[in-house]
VMD Tcl script that builds the backbone (N, CA, C; Angstrom):
set m [mol new atoms 396]
animate dup $m
set s [atomselect $m all]
$s set {name element resname resid chain x y z} {
  {N N MET 1 A -20.885 7.433 30.057}
  {CA C MET 1 A -21.413 6.622 28.972}
  {C C MET 1 A -21.052 5.169 29.210}
  {N N ALA 2 A -21.859 4.272 28.747}
  {CA C ALA 2 A -21.665 2.852 28.984}
  {C C ALA 2 A -20.796 2.229 27.900}
  {N N VAL 3 A -20.165 1.119 28.242}
  {CA C VAL 3 A -19.372 0.369 27.271}
  {C C VAL 3 A -20.287 -0.081 26.145}
  {N N GLY 4 A -19.775 0.018 24.924}
  {CA C GLY 4 A -20.547 -0.456 23.789}
  {C C GLY 4 A -21.462 0.582 23.169}
  {N N ASP 5 A -21.514 1.794 23.724}
  {CA C ASP 5 A -22.393 2.795 23.117}
  {C C ASP 5 A -21.718 3.504 21.951}
  {N N GLY 6 A -20.419 3.160 21.668}
  {CA C GLY 6 A -19.731 3.712 20.516}
  {C C GLY 6 A -19.064 5.045 20.762}
  {N N ASN 7 A -19.236 5.640 21.927}
  {CA C ASN 7 A -18.632 6.943 22.173}
  {C C ASN 7 A -17.558 6.901 23.245}
  {N N ALA 8 A -17.802 6.255 24.344}
  {CA C ALA 8 A -16.806 6.184 25.399}
  {C C ALA 8 A -17.096 4.985 26.285}
  {N N ASP 9 A -16.049 4.482 26.938}
  {CA C ASP 9 A -16.284 3.401 27.881}
  {C C ASP 9 A -16.169 3.946 29.291}
  {N N ASP 10 A -16.237 3.064 30.272}
  {CA C ASP 10 A -16.261 3.520 31.658}
  {C C ASP 10 A -14.947 4.142 32.117}
  {N N GLY 11 A -13.883 4.036 31.328}
  {CA C GLY 11 A -12.608 4.649 31.683}
  {C C GLY 11 A -12.423 6.022 31.062}
  {N N GLY 12 A -13.428 6.562 30.430}
  {CA C GLY 12 A -13.313 7.872 29.808}
  {C C GLY 12 A -12.653 7.817 28.433}
  {N N PHE 13 A -12.487 6.649 27.877}
  {CA C PHE 13 A -11.858 6.480 26.573}
  {C C PHE 13 A -12.849 6.834 25.477}
  {N N ASP 14 A -12.529 7.794 24.667}
  {CA C ASP 14 A -13.430 8.278 23.617}
  {C C ASP 14 A -13.182 7.496 22.324}
  {N N VAL 15 A -14.028 6.515 22.069}
  {CA C VAL 15 A -13.888 5.645 20.908}
  {C C VAL 15 A -14.043 6.432 19.616}
  {N N GLU 16 A -15.005 7.336 19.559}
  {CA C GLU 16 A -15.230 8.094 18.330}
  {C C GLU 16 A -14.045 8.999 18.014}
  {N N GLU 17 A -13.443 9.596 19.032}
  {CA C GLU 17 A -12.242 10.420 18.821}
  {C C GLU 17 A -11.114 9.567 18.260}
  {N N ARG 18 A -10.958 8.363 18.762}
  {CA C ARG 18 A -9.917 7.453 18.271}
  {C C ARG 18 A -10.178 7.106 16.802}
  {N N ARG 19 A -11.426 6.840 16.462}
  {CA C ARG 19 A -11.761 6.539 15.066}
  {C C ARG 19 A -11.467 7.733 14.167}
  {N N THR 20 A -11.849 8.904 14.606}
  {CA C THR 20 A -11.631 10.116 13.815}
  {C C THR 20 A -10.140 10.357 13.600}
  {N N ARG 21 A -9.355 10.211 14.642}
  {CA C ARG 21 A -7.902 10.400 14.511}
  {C C ARG 21 A -7.298 9.380 13.571}
  {N N PHE 22 A -7.776 8.139 13.654}
  {CA C PHE 22 A -7.272 7.098 12.769}
  {C C PHE 22 A -7.632 7.410 11.318}
  {N N CYS 23 A -8.847 7.888 11.075}
  {CA C CYS 23 A -9.257 8.279 9.715}
  {C C CYS 23 A -8.382 9.404 9.187}
  {N N ARG 24 A -8.092 10.379 10.031}
  {CA C ARG 24 A -7.217 11.479 9.602}
  {C C ARG 24 A -5.827 10.951 9.251}
  {N N LEU 25 A -5.338 9.994 10.014}
  {CA C LEU 25 A -4.039 9.393 9.726}
  {C C LEU 25 A -4.077 8.669 8.383}
  {N N MET 26 A -5.135 7.912 8.129}
  {CA C MET 26 A -5.232 7.210 6.847}
  {C C MET 26 A -5.298 8.194 5.684}
  {N N LEU 27 A -6.000 9.297 5.854}
  {CA C LEU 27 A -6.051 10.320 4.802}
  {C C LEU 27 A -4.681 10.933 4.577}
  {N N ALA 28 A -3.964 11.208 5.658}
  {CA C ALA 28 A -2.607 11.756 5.528}
  {C C ALA 28 A -1.708 10.763 4.801}
  {N N GLU 29 A -1.832 9.491 5.118}
  {CA C GLU 29 A -1.014 8.478 4.449}
  {C C GLU 29 A -1.377 8.359 2.971}
  {N N ARG 30 A -2.640 8.511 2.648}
  {CA C ARG 30 A -3.044 8.470 1.248}
  {C C ARG 30 A -2.380 9.601 0.464}
  {N N HIS 31 A -2.300 10.787 1.069}
  {CA C HIS 31 A -1.646 11.920 0.410}
  {C C HIS 31 A -0.144 11.685 0.276}
  {N N ILE 32 A 0.461 11.057 1.263}
  {CA C ILE 32 A 1.886 10.722 1.178}
  {C C ILE 32 A 2.117 9.763 0.020}
  {N N ILE 33 A 1.301 8.733 -0.076}
  {CA C ILE 33 A 1.446 7.748 -1.154}
  {C C ILE 33 A 1.278 8.426 -2.513}
  {N N ALA 34 A 0.252 9.257 -2.651}
  {CA C ALA 34 A 0.010 9.948 -3.924}
  {C C ALA 34 A 1.176 10.856 -4.285}
  {N N ARG 35 A 1.795 11.491 -3.287}
  {CA C ARG 35 A 2.923 12.378 -3.556}
  {C C ARG 35 A 4.085 11.612 -4.186}
  {N N TYR 36 A 4.406 10.457 -3.646}
  {CA C TYR 36 A 5.548 9.707 -4.158}
  {C C TYR 36 A 5.232 8.899 -5.407}
  {N N LEU 37 A 4.009 8.512 -5.578}
  {CA C LEU 37 A 3.651 7.760 -6.778}
  {C C LEU 37 A 3.223 8.686 -7.901}
  {N N LYS 38 A 3.225 10.000 -7.627}
  {CA C LYS 38 A 2.943 11.025 -8.641}
  {C C LYS 38 A 1.598 10.823 -9.314}
  {N N GLN 39 A 0.638 10.403 -8.532}
  {CA C GLN 39 A -0.672 10.149 -9.101}
  {C C GLN 39 A -1.692 10.301 -7.982}
  {N N ASN 40 A -2.611 11.214 -8.137}
  {CA C ASN 40 A -3.624 11.417 -7.111}
  {C C ASN 40 A -4.710 10.354 -7.150}
  {N N ASP 41 A -4.813 9.656 -8.259}
  {CA C ASP 41 A -5.829 8.610 -8.358}
  {C C ASP 41 A -5.186 7.231 -8.355}
  {N N TRP 42 A -4.117 7.058 -7.567}
  {CA C TRP 42 A -3.430 5.773 -7.533}
  {C C TRP 42 A -4.397 4.679 -7.145}
  {N N ASN 43 A -4.138 3.526 -7.660}
  {CA C ASN 43 A -5.020 2.387 -7.508}
  {C C ASN 43 A -4.616 1.569 -6.293}
  {N N HIS 44 A -5.574 1.228 -5.449}
  {CA C HIS 44 A -5.300 0.451 -4.243}
  {C C HIS 44 A -4.636 -0.882 -4.584}
  {N N ALA 45 A -5.166 -1.586 -5.575}
  {CA C ALA 45 A -4.588 -2.877 -5.953}
  {C C ALA 45 A -3.144 -2.706 -6.436}
  {N N GLY 46 A -2.881 -1.646 -7.182}
  {CA C GLY 46 A -1.512 -1.376 -7.637}
  {C C GLY 46 A -0.576 -1.120 -6.469}
  {N N PHE 47 A -1.054 -0.414 -5.468}
  {CA C PHE 47 A -0.223 -0.150 -4.295}
  {C C PHE 47 A 0.032 -1.439 -3.517}
  {N N ILE 48 A -0.966 -2.304 -3.406}
  {CA C ILE 48 A -0.770 -3.596 -2.746}
  {C C ILE 48 A 0.268 -4.410 -3.508}
  {N N MET 49 A 0.234 -4.343 -4.827}
  {CA C MET 49 A 1.236 -5.037 -5.630}
  {C C MET 49 A 2.631 -4.506 -5.312}
  {N N LEU 50 A 2.768 -3.187 -5.183}
  {CA C LEU 50 A 4.070 -2.608 -4.828}
  {C C LEU 50 A 4.515 -3.053 -3.438}
  {N N LEU 51 A 3.586 -3.102 -2.493}
  {CA C LEU 51 A 3.928 -3.590 -1.150}
  {C C LEU 51 A 4.406 -5.039 -1.204}
  {N N GLU 52 A 3.714 -5.875 -1.961}
  {CA C GLU 52 A 4.111 -7.280 -2.090}
  {C C GLU 52 A 5.506 -7.402 -2.693}
  {N N LEU 53 A 5.776 -6.603 -3.714}
  {CA C LEU 53 A 7.106 -6.644 -4.342}
  {C C LEU 53 A 8.188 -6.129 -3.398}
  {N N TYR 54 A 7.844 -5.142 -2.596}
  {CA C TYR 54 A 8.819 -4.563 -1.664}
  {C C TYR 54 A 9.275 -5.613 -0.653}
  {N N VAL 55 A 8.374 -6.435 -0.180}
  {CA C VAL 55 A 8.733 -7.424 0.835}
  {C C VAL 55 A 9.148 -8.767 0.241}
  {N N ALA 56 A 8.995 -8.943 -1.063}
  {CA C ALA 56 A 9.331 -10.215 -1.707}
  {C C ALA 56 A 10.837 -10.456 -1.688}
  {N N THR 57 A 11.192 -11.720 -1.619}
  {CA C THR 57 A 12.612 -12.090 -1.649}
  {C C THR 57 A 13.073 -12.435 -3.058}
  {N N GLY 58 A 12.171 -12.367 -4.011}
  {CA C GLY 58 A 12.508 -12.654 -5.399}
  {C C GLY 58 A 11.391 -12.179 -6.298}
  {N N PRO 59 A 11.501 -12.470 -7.586}
  {CA C PRO 59 A 10.464 -12.047 -8.528}
  {C C PRO 59 A 9.131 -12.720 -8.215}
  {N N LEU 60 A 8.060 -12.034 -8.567}
  {CA C LEU 60 A 6.712 -12.571 -8.416}
  {C C LEU 60 A 6.038 -12.591 -9.778}
  {N N SER 61 A 5.075 -13.458 -9.941}
  {CA C SER 61 A 4.331 -13.515 -11.197}
  {C C SER 61 A 3.175 -12.528 -11.152}
  {N N VAL 62 A 2.671 -12.176 -12.314}
  {CA C VAL 62 A 1.509 -11.294 -12.402}
  {C C VAL 62 A 0.322 -11.939 -11.699}
  {N N SER 63 A 0.166 -13.244 -11.867}
  {CA C SER 63 A -0.969 -13.922 -11.228}
  {C C SER 63 A -0.833 -13.886 -9.711}
  {N N SER 64 A 0.371 -14.034 -9.177}
  {CA C SER 64 A 0.579 -13.944 -7.727}
  {C C SER 64 A 0.239 -12.554 -7.216}
  {N N LEU 65 A 0.656 -11.542 -7.954}
  {CA C LEU 65 A 0.366 -10.168 -7.550}
  {C C LEU 65 A -1.131 -9.872 -7.650}
  {N N GLY 66 A -1.774 -10.417 -8.667}
  {CA C GLY 66 A -3.216 -10.241 -8.800}
  {C C GLY 66 A -3.945 -10.885 -7.639}
  {N N TYR 67 A -3.546 -12.084 -7.299}
  {CA C TYR 67 A -4.179 -12.781 -6.178}
  {C C TYR 67 A -3.967 -12.011 -4.874}
  {N N ALA 68 A -2.747 -11.557 -4.632}
  {CA C ALA 68 A -2.429 -10.835 -3.392}
  {C C ALA 68 A -3.191 -9.521 -3.288}
  {N N SER 69 A -3.415 -8.872 -4.418}
  {CA C SER 69 A -4.064 -7.556 -4.407}
  {C C SER 69 A -5.570 -7.628 -4.580}
  {N N GLY 70 A -6.085 -8.800 -4.899}
  {CA C GLY 70 A -7.519 -8.938 -5.121}
  {C C GLY 70 A -7.948 -8.549 -6.522}
  {N N ALA 71 A -6.987 -8.343 -7.401}
  {CA C ALA 71 A -7.294 -7.950 -8.781}
  {C C ALA 71 A -7.354 -9.195 -9.672}
  {N N SER 72 A -8.142 -9.119 -10.710}
  {CA C SER 72 A -8.188 -10.212 -11.679}
  {C C SER 72 A -6.849 -10.265 -12.409}
  {N N LEU 73 A -6.609 -11.363 -13.098}
  {CA C LEU 73 A -5.362 -11.498 -13.849}
  {C C LEU 73 A -5.240 -10.396 -14.905}
  {N N ALA 74 A -6.349 -10.090 -15.576}
  {CA C ALA 74 A -6.321 -9.036 -16.601}
  {C C ALA 74 A -6.012 -7.677 -15.968}
  {N N THR 75 A -6.645 -7.373 -14.846}
  {CA C THR 75 A -6.396 -6.095 -14.161}
  {C C THR 75 A -4.970 -6.037 -13.644}
  {N N ALA 76 A -4.490 -7.132 -13.070}
  {CA C ALA 76 A -3.110 -7.166 -12.577}
  {C C ALA 76 A -2.123 -6.933 -13.719}
  {N N GLY 77 A -2.422 -7.494 -14.876}
  {CA C GLY 77 A -1.562 -7.271 -16.045}
  {C C GLY 77 A -1.546 -5.811 -16.469}
  {N N ARG 78 A -2.719 -5.183 -16.471}
  {CA C ARG 78 A -2.787 -3.755 -16.830}
  {C C ARG 78 A -2.070 -2.889 -15.792}
  {N N LEU 79 A -2.263 -3.219 -14.509}
  {CA C LEU 79 A -1.583 -2.458 -13.457}
  {C C LEU 79 A -0.074 -2.621 -13.564}
  {N N ALA 80 A 0.372 -3.847 -13.837}
  {CA C ALA 80 A 1.807 -4.083 -13.991}
  {C C ALA 80 A 2.366 -3.282 -15.163}
  {N N ALA 81 A 1.621 -3.230 -16.265}
  {CA C ALA 81 A 2.070 -2.441 -17.423}
  {C C ALA 81 A 2.188 -0.966 -17.053}
  {N N ASP 82 A 1.209 -0.456 -16.313}
  {CA C ASP 82 A 1.251 0.944 -15.882}
  {C C ASP 82 A 2.432 1.198 -14.943}
  {N N LEU 83 A 2.649 0.293 -14.003}
  {CA C LEU 83 A 3.770 0.464 -13.064}
  {C C LEU 83 A 5.113 0.380 -13.789}
  {N N GLU 84 A 5.169 -0.441 -14.834}
  {CA C GLU 84 A 6.405 -0.534 -15.613}
  {C C GLU 84 A 6.644 0.758 -16.402}
  {N N ILE 85 A 5.604 1.301 -17.011}
  {CA C ILE 85 A 5.731 2.560 -17.759}
  {C C ILE 85 A 6.246 3.667 -16.845}
  {N N ARG 86 A 5.825 3.618 -15.576}
  {CA C ARG 86 A 6.245 4.634 -14.604}
  {C C ARG 86 A 7.586 4.291 -13.936}
  {N N HIS 87 A 8.227 3.217 -14.421}
  {CA C HIS 87 A 9.559 2.803 -13.957}
  {C C HIS 87 A 9.588 2.403 -12.482}
  {N N LEU 88 A 8.451 1.871 -11.984}
  {CA C LEU 88 A 8.391 1.420 -10.595}
  {C C LEU 88 A 8.670 -0.079 -10.483}
  {N N ILE 89 A 8.419 -0.812 -11.559}
  {CA C ILE 89 A 8.698 -2.246 -11.590}
  {C C ILE 89 A 9.380 -2.588 -12.904}
  {N N THR 90 A 9.918 -3.793 -12.954}
  {CA C THR 90 A 10.431 -4.332 -14.219}
  {C C THR 90 A 9.740 -5.664 -14.472}
  {N N ARG 91 A 9.480 -5.919 -15.721}
  {CA C ARG 91 A 8.874 -7.186 -16.123}
  {C C ARG 91 A 9.835 -7.904 -17.046}
  {N N SER 92 A 9.938 -9.209 -16.870}
  {CA C SER 92 A 10.779 -10.007 -17.766}
  {C C SER 92 A 10.126 -11.372 -17.961}
  {N N LYS 93 A 10.306 -11.923 -19.139}
  {CA C LYS 93 A 9.737 -13.236 -19.451}
  {C C LYS 93 A 10.531 -14.324 -18.736}
  {N N ASP 94 A 9.826 -15.321 -18.276}
  {CA C ASP 94 A 10.458 -16.492 -17.671}
  {C C ASP 94 A 11.176 -17.252 -18.788}
  {N N PRO 95 A 12.475 -17.513 -18.647}
  {CA C PRO 95 A 13.191 -18.203 -19.720}
  {C C PRO 95 A 12.738 -19.658 -19.909}
  {N N HIS 96 A 12.068 -20.219 -18.919}
  {CA C HIS 96 A 11.623 -21.612 -18.987}
  {C C HIS 96 A 10.146 -21.761 -19.332}
  {N N ASP 97 A 9.388 -20.670 -19.248}
  {CA C ASP 97 A 7.950 -20.722 -19.519}
  {C C ASP 97 A 7.524 -19.387 -20.116}
  {N N ALA 98 A 7.329 -19.355 -21.423}
  {CA C ALA 98 A 7.014 -18.109 -22.133}
  {C C ALA 98 A 5.685 -17.506 -21.695}
  {N N ARG 99 A 4.833 -18.301 -21.037}
  {CA C ARG 99 A 3.539 -17.781 -20.584}
  {C C ARG 99 A 3.668 -16.975 -19.294}
  {N N ARG 100 A 4.774 -17.147 -18.595}
  {CA C ARG 100 A 4.954 -16.517 -17.282}
  {C C ARG 100 A 5.839 -15.282 -17.391}
  {N N THR 101 A 5.430 -14.232 -16.681}
  {CA C THR 101 A 6.210 -12.999 -16.615}
  {C C THR 101 A 6.651 -12.778 -15.179}
  {N N HIS 102 A 7.934 -12.510 -14.996}
  {CA C HIS 102 A 8.476 -12.205 -13.676}
  {C C HIS 102 A 8.409 -10.699 -13.440}
  {N N ILE 103 A 7.953 -10.312 -12.255}
  {CA C ILE 103 A 7.867 -8.904 -11.878}
  {C C ILE 103 A 8.815 -8.679 -10.707}
  {N N THR 104 A 9.624 -7.643 -10.812}
  {CA C THR 104 A 10.505 -7.235 -9.712}
  {C C THR 104 A 10.373 -5.731 -9.517}
  {N N MET 105 A 10.743 -5.289 -8.347}
  {CA C MET 105 A 10.712 -3.859 -8.037}
  {C C MET 105 A 11.914 -3.200 -8.708}
  {N N ALA 106 A 11.660 -2.113 -9.403}
  {CA C ALA 106 A 12.744 -1.331 -10.019}
  {C C ALA 106 A 13.354 -0.410 -8.960}
  {N N PRO 107 A 14.579 0.049 -9.174}
  {CA C PRO 107 A 15.200 0.957 -8.196}
  {C C PRO 107 A 14.327 2.165 -7.858}
  {N N ARG 108 A 13.663 2.725 -8.841}
  {CA C ARG 108 A 12.774 3.863 -8.582}
  {C C ARG 108 A 11.598 3.441 -7.693}
  {N N GLY 109 A 11.105 2.226 -7.889}
  {CA C GLY 109 A 10.028 1.701 -7.060}
  {C C GLY 109 A 10.475 1.524 -5.616}
  {N N TYR 110 A 11.687 0.971 -5.429}
  {CA C TYR 110 A 12.221 0.822 -4.064}
  {C C TYR 110 A 12.363 2.180 -3.394}
  {N N ALA 111 A 12.875 3.144 -4.134}
  {CA C ALA 111 A 13.069 4.480 -3.558}
  {C C ALA 111 A 11.728 5.094 -3.151}
  {N N ALA 112 A 10.733 4.975 -4.014}
  {CA C ALA 112 A 9.415 5.534 -3.705}
  {C C ALA 112 A 8.819 4.841 -2.484}
  {N N MET 113 A 8.920 3.522 -2.427}
  {CA C MET 113 A 8.343 2.782 -1.302}
  {C C MET 113 A 9.074 3.107 0.006}
  {N N ARG 114 A 10.388 3.244 -0.037}
  {CA C ARG 114 A 11.124 3.624 1.187}
  {C C ARG 114 A 10.665 4.990 1.682}
  {N N CYS 115 A 10.489 5.937 0.782}
  {CA C CYS 115 A 10.016 7.273 1.170}
  {C C CYS 115 A 8.604 7.207 1.754}
  {N N ILE 116 A 7.730 6.441 1.118}
  {CA C ILE 116 A 6.355 6.299 1.611}
  {C C ILE 116 A 6.356 5.686 3.008}
  {N N ILE 117 A 7.098 4.610 3.184}
  {CA C ILE 117 A 7.143 3.931 4.480}
  {C C ILE 117 A 7.718 4.852 5.547}
  {N N ASP 118 A 8.804 5.538 5.236}
  {CA C ASP 118 A 9.419 6.451 6.203}
  {C C ASP 118 A 8.484 7.598 6.564}
  {N N ASP 119 A 7.848 8.205 5.563}
  {CA C ASP 119 A 6.959 9.341 5.830}
  {C C ASP 119 A 5.687 8.916 6.572}
  {N N CYS 120 A 5.144 7.756 6.225}
  {CA C CYS 120 A 3.966 7.266 6.947}
  {C C CYS 120 A 4.333 6.922 8.390}
  {N N GLY 121 A 5.511 6.357 8.600}
  {CA C GLY 121 A 5.970 6.081 9.960}
  {C C GLY 121 A 6.130 7.356 10.757}
  {N N ALA 122 A 6.671 8.384 10.130}
  {CA C ALA 122 A 6.827 9.674 10.812}
  {C C ALA 122 A 5.463 10.277 11.138}
  {N N ALA 123 A 4.521 10.153 10.209}
  {CA C ALA 123 A 3.174 10.681 10.456}
  {C C ALA 123 A 2.531 9.960 11.632}
  {N N ARG 124 A 2.716 8.670 11.713}
  {CA C ARG 124 A 2.158 7.909 12.838}
  {C C ARG 124 A 2.842 8.290 14.139}
  {N N GLY 125 A 4.126 8.588 14.072}
  {CA C GLY 125 A 4.858 8.982 15.270}
  {C C GLY 125 A 4.420 10.334 15.804}
  {N N ARG 126 A 3.963 11.207 14.906}
  {CA C ARG 126 A 3.504 12.535 15.331}
  {C C ARG 126 A 2.151 12.481 16.018}
  {N N LEU 127 A 1.414 11.412 15.793}
  {CA C LEU 127 A 0.106 11.279 16.403}
  {C C LEU 127 A 0.282 10.788 17.829}
  {N N GLN 128 A -0.182 11.551 18.765}
  {CA C GLN 128 A -0.059 11.147 20.163}
  {C C GLN 128 A -0.882 9.898 20.407}
  {N N PRO 129 A -0.259 8.871 20.996}
  {CA C PRO 129 A -1.043 7.665 21.269}
  {C C PRO 129 A -2.123 7.944 22.316}
  {N N LEU 130 A -3.246 7.314 22.131}
  {CA C LEU 130 A -4.342 7.446 23.088}
  {C C LEU 130 A -4.183 6.393 24.180}
  {N N GLU 131 A -4.444 6.774 25.374}
  {CA C GLU 131 A -4.403 5.837 26.500}
  {C C GLU 131 A -5.578 4.889 26.411}
  {N N ILE 132 A -5.317 3.649 26.633}
  {CA C ILE 132 A -6.388 2.644 26.624}
  {C C ILE 132 A -6.721 2.256 28.042}
}
mol reanalyze $m
mol bondsrecalc $m
mol representation Tube
mol addrep $m
């Protein structure tokens, strides 16, 4: 098969097989995330917010999390409320600006994210790398 036909290149590399394996990995990771977040219909934007908080060096605002996740300010606020109810984040008012709310990862949120990251890393490690 010729390069660019979407199936294999001149080195015998099966592009479609690589895509299929990658899709299976993403599906496996989705199930891992749902297992730890205890919700099969977890929201992508909410998960991006958790990722942002996990790597943050300090509190983030709802508007920052909304921007990072692609969610509107109203949606980010609703997602933050849901994550707080589930004890994954904590929200606190800015003592200098009553309009601003600080969001931080709660201990339960850190624990869930560490498990997700570790399990997804293990899942990726089990997948044999394809030769390029």
